[in-house]
C-alpha positions as CSV (number, residue, x, y, z in Angstrom):
1,M,17.3,-17.3,12.5
2,A,16.7,-17.8,8.7
3,V,17.7,-15.5,6.0
4,H,15.7,-14.2,3.2
5,A,16.8,-12.2,-0.2
6,T,15.2,-8.8,-0.8
7,T,15.1,-7.4,-3.9
8,A,13.4,-4.6,-5.8
9,V,9.9,-5.8,-5.6
10,K,6.8,-4.1,-7.5
11,A,2.7,-5.2,-6.0
12,T,-0.5,-4.3,-7.4
13,A,-2.4,-4.6,-4.1
14,E,-6.0,-3.7,-2.7
15,L,-5.8,-1.7,0.4
16,D,-8.3,-1.2,3.1
17,L,-7.1,1.5,4.6
18,W,-8.0,5.5,6.1
19,V,-7.6,8.7,4.7
20,P,-7.1,11.8,6.9
21,R,-9.4,14.4,5.6
22,D,-7.8,17.2,6.8
23,T,-4.3,15.8,5.0
24,M,-5.0,15.8,1.0
25,A,-5.5,17.9,-2.0
26,D,-8.0,14.7,-3.6
27,L,-8.8,10.8,-2.4
28,E,-6.5,9.6,-4.7
29,S,-3.9,11.9,-3.4
30,G,-4.5,11.3,0.4
31,V,-4.5,7.0,-0.2
32,R,-1.4,8.2,-2.6
33,T,-0.2,9.5,0.9
34,V,-0.7,6.9,3.4
35,A,0.7,4.2,1.3
36,A,3.8,6.4,0.6
37,D,4.3,6.6,4.4
38,I,4.2,2.4,4.7
39,D,8.1,1.8,6.3
40,G,9.1,0.3,2.9
41,V,7.3,0.9,0.8
42,E,9.3,3.8,-2.0
43,T,5.8,4.2,-4.7
44,A,3.0,4.4,-5.0
45,E,0.5,5.1,-7.9
46,V,-3.7,4.6,-7.3
47,T,-4.7,2.5,-10.2
48,G,-8.9,3.1,-9.1
49,V,-11.1,3.3,-5.9
50,T,-13.8,0.8,-5.1
51,D,-15.2,1.7,-2.1
52,V,-15.4,5.0,0.3
53,T,-16.8,5.7,3.3
54,P,-16.8,8.8,5.1
55,R,-16.2,9.7,8.6
56,A,-16.2,13.0,11.4
57,T,-12.3,12.5,10.8
58,D,-11.4,10.2,8.4
59,I,-12.4,8.0,5.1
60,R,-12.6,4.5,4.9
61,V,-10.9,3.7,2.4
62,T,-10.7,0.2,-0.9
63,A,-8.0,1.0,-3.7
64,T,-6.4,-0.7,-6.1
65,V,-2.6,0.6,-5.9
66,R,1.1,-0.1,-8.2
67,L,3.5,-0.3,-5.1
68,G,7.0,0.0,-5.5
69,L,9.3,-2.0,-2.6
70,P,13.2,-0.4,-3.4
71,D,14.2,-4.0,-0.3
72,H,12.1,-6.7,0.1
73,E,11.4,-10.0,0.1
74,T,9.2,-11.8,-3.1
75,D,6.8,-13.6,-1.2
76,P,3.7,-12.3,-1.6
77,E,2.7,-13.1,2.3
78,A,5.9,-10.8,3.5
79,V,4.4,-7.9,1.2
80,R,1.2,-8.1,2.4
81,E,2.4,-8.5,5.7
82,T,4.4,-5.1,5.2
83,L,1.7,-3.7,4.2
84,E,-0.6,-3.9,6.7
85,D,1.9,-2.9,9.5
86,G,1.7,1.1,7.4
87,F,-0.3,3.0,9.7
88,G,-3.8,4.2,8.2
89,V,-4.4,0.4,6.7
90,M,-6.7,-2.4,8.0
91,D,-6.0,-5.4,5.3
92,A,-4.1,-5.8,2.2
93,S,-4.8,-8.2,-0.6
94,L,-2.0,-9.1,-3.4
95,L,-3.3,-8.9,-6.6
96,V,0.4,-9.2,-8.0
97,V,4.2,-9.8,-6.5
98,D,7.3,-9.6,-8.7
99,A,10.8,-8.5,-8.6
100,A,11.5,-5.7,-10.4
101,E,13.0,-5.4,-13.3
102,A,17.0,-3.6,-12.9
């Protein structure tokens, strides 16, 4: 079993996700809620929404989100996998991954 060093990580990603219609005040807060509910994510700030496809029970959204992961590897592939494991997340494209400043 390999040991991986972890640290606080800041990442910016384009997420393709499902936002439930009944749990949001507005689209950006719905995206923020879905992203912040991903295991390992502490903070989520939506910086842009680029695509919206409404459906009967949810909305498919592509959004750019700044994320804070307090205890994670800085490897972009590991961050992408963490994000894609989140409920409602279909795809994650990492734009920036950096160790957070203390």
